[in-house]
N, C-alpha and C positions, 0 to 999 in steps of 0.2 A: 466669450469663447463658446462655440456651439458644442453641445455634447454629441458624441458619436452614438448612433443607434445600436442597441444590442442586437446581435443576430437572433433569428428565431430558433428556438430549441425545444426539444421535448425530452422527457425523462429517459435516461439511458436504460436499456434492458440488461438483463443478467448476462446474456451471451456476449454482447459487446464488451461488457466490463470484465468478464473472465478472459476474453481474448487479449484485452489491454493488459491485464495483470500478468498473463503468461509472457507477453512481450517484455514488460517491465522487469520481470524476474530474470529473463534471459539477458537483458542488458545489464542488470545489476550484477550478475555473475561475472560478466566481462569487465565491468568497471572494478569489481572487487579484485579480480586477478591483477589488473593494472595497479590498484592501490597497494597490493601486497608485494609488489616487486621490491620496493625499498625495505620492507620487513625481511624478505628473503636475503637481501644483500647484508643487512645488519646481522641477521642470525649467522651467516657464514663467517662474519668477523668476530662477533662477541659471544655467540652461543644462542640458545633458545630464548624466545620472547615468551613471557607468561601468556597463558591462554586468555586471561581476562583482558589483556591489552589488545590481543587480536580481535576479540569479540567487540570490544569498545571501538576499535578502528572500523570494523565492518558496520556497526550500528551508526557511527558518525557518517560514513560514506552513504549508507542507505537513507539516513535522515536528510543529508544534503541533497541527495537525488530527489526524493519524494517531496519533502517540505519546500525545497527550493523551487522546483518546477511548479508545484501547486500554488505557491504564494506569488511567484513572479509572472507566470504566463497562464496559469489555470489548468495546465495539462502536462503530464509526463510525456516522454518520448513515446511510450507505449500507447498512450491515449490518442495521440495526434492522428495516426492513420485512420482511426475510426471516428474522427471528429468529435471526441468526447472532451468535455470541459467540466471542471469542478468549480462551483460557485456557492456563495452563501445562500442557503435555502430560502430565507425570508425576503431577501432583497435582490438576489441575483448579482450582488457585488462580488468582486474578486475575493478570493480566500485570504484571510489575514494570516500572518505568521503564527499567531496563537492558535487559530483554528487548524492550520496545517500541522502544527506540532501535536495537538490533541488527536487529530485524524491519524497521523503517523503512528503514534504509540498504541492506540487502540487497534489499528490495522496490524501492527507487529504482534500484539498479543493474540489476535485472531489467527494470524498465519502460523504462529508458534503452536497454537492448539491444533491447527490443521496438520502441521508436520508431525506432531506427536500422535495424532489419530492415525495418520498413514503408517507411521512406524509400528504402532500397535497392530494395525490390520495386517501389514505385510509380515510382521514377526509372529503372527498368530497369538498375540497376547491380549485378545479381546476380553479375557477374564480379569485383566489387571484392573484394580479399583480406579485408577486414573483414566482409563479408557473412556468411560462415559462422560467424565468431566471434560476431557480434551475434545471429545466428539460433539459435546453440546454447544460449545461456543461458536464454531463455524456454522453449525446447523441453525442456531438462533439468528446469526447474522444473515444467512441466506433467507430464512423465513421473514425477517424484517424487510429485506430487499423486495420480497414478493408481496408482502402484505401492507406496507406503509404507502400512503398516497403518493409520496415523492420518490418511491423506490430506494429508500435509504437503508444501507447496511448499518451495522452497529457503529462503525467508525464515523459514518455520516451523521447518525443521530447524536453521537457524543460531541461532535464538533460543529453541528449546525450547518452542515454542507449537504450538497446533493450533486450528482453527476448528471450532466445533460448531453444529449446528442445534438450537435449543431446541424441545422438543416441547410442544404445547399452545397 
């Protein structure tokens, strides 16, 4: 059986990755609304659902979305319009479920830190002790993306993956 040739690719830049992330966040909000329809129906019948259960449901939906797309086709829906693909950095092979899981959880920690940073900024709480801690993680991730040879953010470095822009 003949192997299929890998498409030519170059490392993806920050702008394309940020555009894809915005697209994915918008899609995830919509998917989240759909996932919470049954929760709303149940709450009308039996009362409120604990917050931890709602948060766990959202994390499960987000994990399924990101890790599922990364490990099955190498790109989320948000990455596809810009011809971005995630692959193992050393081999170019498709992302394993283990690597996708690591990538997802490190990405979620970074996004949570970014959300906290924005809340502190917009709430004028920049003197809060956690502001600098929260601001440091996304900043370090962006610096890694700019300074590493394969343009890897923290979640890429932790999982051994990289994002590529497919030519053509």
